[in-house]
N, C-alpha and C positions, 0 to 999 in steps of 0.2 A: 268114238274117234279111231281112225285106223292108225295101227302102229307099224305099218308096213314101210314107212319112211318115204312113200310116194309123194305125200303132201309137201315134204320138206327137200325134195330133190331139186338140185340146181343145174341148169345146163352149163357146159364147160365154160362158155363165155362169161356167164353170170358169176360163176365160181371164181374166175380169174379177176374179174372186176371186183369182187368181194375182197380178195386176198390184196390186190394192188391198193384198195382204199386204205389199208393200213398205213402204207407209207405217206399218203397224202394227209391222213389224220394225224400222223406223227409230226409231220412238218407244220401243220396248222396248230397243233397243240404246243409245240415249242414257241411259236410266234404269240400265241394267246397268253401263255404264261408270261412271256417277256413283256408284252403290253400291260398285262394286268398287275404284275408284282408292285411297281412303284405306286400305283393307285391304290392297291389294297393296303400297302404299307402306310400310306398317307392317310387314307379316308377311314379305313377300319381301325387304323391305329389311333385316330382322334376320337371316333365313336366308341369303340371298344375299351381301349386302353388309356384313353384321355392324354394321348401323346401329341405333342406339337409335331410339326414338320421337322424332321431331324435334319442335321446338316449334311448327312450322306445316307445312302441306302443301307450301307453296311452297319450304320449306327443303330439300326432297328434290332440288331441282334442283342445289343446290351441294354437299350433303353427300357426303363420300367416305369409304369404309370403309377399314379397315387394309390390305386387299388391293388398293385401288385401284378397286374395284367402286362403282358408283353407280346410282341409280334414275332417273337424268335422262331416259333414253329413255322409260321408263314414263310419267313425268310429262308430258313434252312430247307423246309419241304419243297419249296419252289426251285431252288438251286439243284437239290438232288434230282428232282423231275426232269430238269433241263439237262443235267449232267448225264444221266442214265439214258435219256432219249438220244443224246449225241453219239453215246457209245453204241446203242442198238442201230441207229441209222447207218446204212452203208452207202458210201459215195460212188461216183462213177469212175474213179481213179484211186490208185493206191495213195497218192498225195493227198486227195481230199479225204479219204477214209482215215489216214493217219492224223491229219490235222483235226478232224472231227473227234477222233478218239482222245487225243491229247487234250483238246478243249473240254470234252466231257469230263475227264479226270480232274482237270483244273476247276471246273465248276464245282465238283464235289468238294475238292480241298478249300475253296473259298468258303464254303458253308462250315467245314469241320474246323477250319483254323480262323477264328474271328479276328476282327481289327482290334487295335490297341485302343482301350477306353480311357480318355483323359478327363481330368476333373472339369475342364472348361467345355466339355461336350454337352449339347442341349439334350434334354430329355422330357421333363414334364413341362407343360404350357405355363408360361409366366416366368420360368427360371431362365432368364436371359444368359447366354454363355459368355464368359469373358473372351477377349481377343487372345487367341493363342496360334502358335505355329505348329504344323504336324510334326511328328517325329521322324519323317523321313520314311525310307522304304521298310516294309515289314513282310513277313511270309505271306499274310493275307493279301497285301496289295501287290505283291509279285505274282501271286496266283491269279488275282483278278486281271492284271495287265496281260499275263500270258494268255488267259481265256479270250480275251477280246482281240489280241494279236493273232491267235489261230483262227478265229472266225473271220477276221478282217482279211487273212492270207486265203482263206477259202473263197471269199467274195471276189478278191482281186485276181487270184492266180488259177482258181479252179472253176468258177462259175461259167466261164467261157466255154468249157469243154463241150457242152451239149447245145450251144447256139447253132452249129451248122445244121442240126436237125430241122430248124425252122425252115431252112432253104430246101433241105431234102424232103419236107412235107409239102413243098410248094404252097406255102401260105402267102396270101397276098402281101405286096410290099415287103418281102422278106428282109432285103438288105437293110431298109429303114427300121424294121423291127429288131433285127440283130444289133444295130447301132444303139437303139434305145436301151434295150436290155444291157449291153456292155457298158453303156454310159452310167446306168443306174447302179450296176454292181460296183463300178469303180467309185462312185460318189459315196455309196454306203461304206465301203472299205475305208475310204479317206476319213469319213465322219467318225467312224469307230475309233480310228487311231487319234484323230483330233481330239475327241472328247477324253481319251486317256491323258493326253499331254495337258489339257486345260484343267482337268480335275486335279492332276498331281501338282500343277503350279499353284492352284488355288489351296490345296491342302498344306503344301510346304510354306507358302507366304502367310497363310492365316486371313487372306483377303476375301471378303464376301463369303463366309462360310455357307450361308443359306444357299448360295448359287451352286455349290457342288452338287447337291441333291439332283437339280434340274440338268446339270451338265451330265451327270451319270445317267439320268433318264434319257437323254438324247441318245447316249451310247447304246442303252439297252433296246430302245426302239429303233434304233438302226439295225441292231441284231435281229429284232423281230421282223423288221421290213425285209430283211434279205430273205427269210424263210417264206415270207408271203409271196414276194416278187418270184422266187424260184419255183414255188408251188404253181404259180400262174403260168410261168415259161414251160414247165414240164407237162402242165395239163393241155397246153395248146399243141404240143407236138406228140402227145401220148408216149412219151419217151419210155416210161417204165412199162406199159403194156407191150411195146414193140420190143423191149429188152428181154422180157420173159418169153416172148414168141421166137427169140432168137434172131430177130431182125435188125439188131444193132451190133457194130464192131467198132473198134478203135483204130484210127489211122492218124499217124502224125500227132498223137496227143489229143485228138478231138473224137468224139463220139459221132459216128455216121450211120446212116441207113445202108445196110448191107447191100441191098439190091441196087440203090442209087449209086453207091461207090463202085460196084462192079460194072455197071454201064459206063461210068466215067473212066475206068482203067482199061476198058477194052479198046 
């Protein structure tokens, strides 16, 4: 086998695509972890640790099965992965980047500062919890709410920044496509905030404790859906590839194709 390196040489375009794939894979990875986390805690928790479905996702930090097995490592590890990924990911604006960085730190803090564990909380199958009310705000809850608010703010205030590239790329039905993306981002942001409010209400009132888990799942999957939709949008416009080539600029708060913008301004 030759060691000249010729066999491993990449053309500049191939190398650029290889590097840019990192950003795409990072977004997809965040989404996959978000989708998988509740299912892993529920299904693997039942099969491996013999845990019943807990009343909240955070409860899996404390819940211990009859054999001493827990899902704590999965819970903490997933949050660390998401948090570090958000810190590494660079947004298209200072506001987006700041919100993602704060959200990343808060995700790690959610893992490091567990929820309060009450005697009425469910752990092992067959141990039905007594009815009880939550103890109100806690550092863990504040960090979790802050995390979702940061991502909801990104979806509501920052996701539109790159939508003008759809028109600049001359994609068919650009206006309708932009409207659909914008509506989807708004819906996901509202859903993230709504799940926070509903989960807090259920925790404080002690009503339908088993429902809290699924409300939190809806919030987490909304978070994951944002990254999937954003990846789809950026792939259609090749935004990151054009940015690396110096073909993009910011104009009035939006990301634009430099050549198209220059033609408009002439």
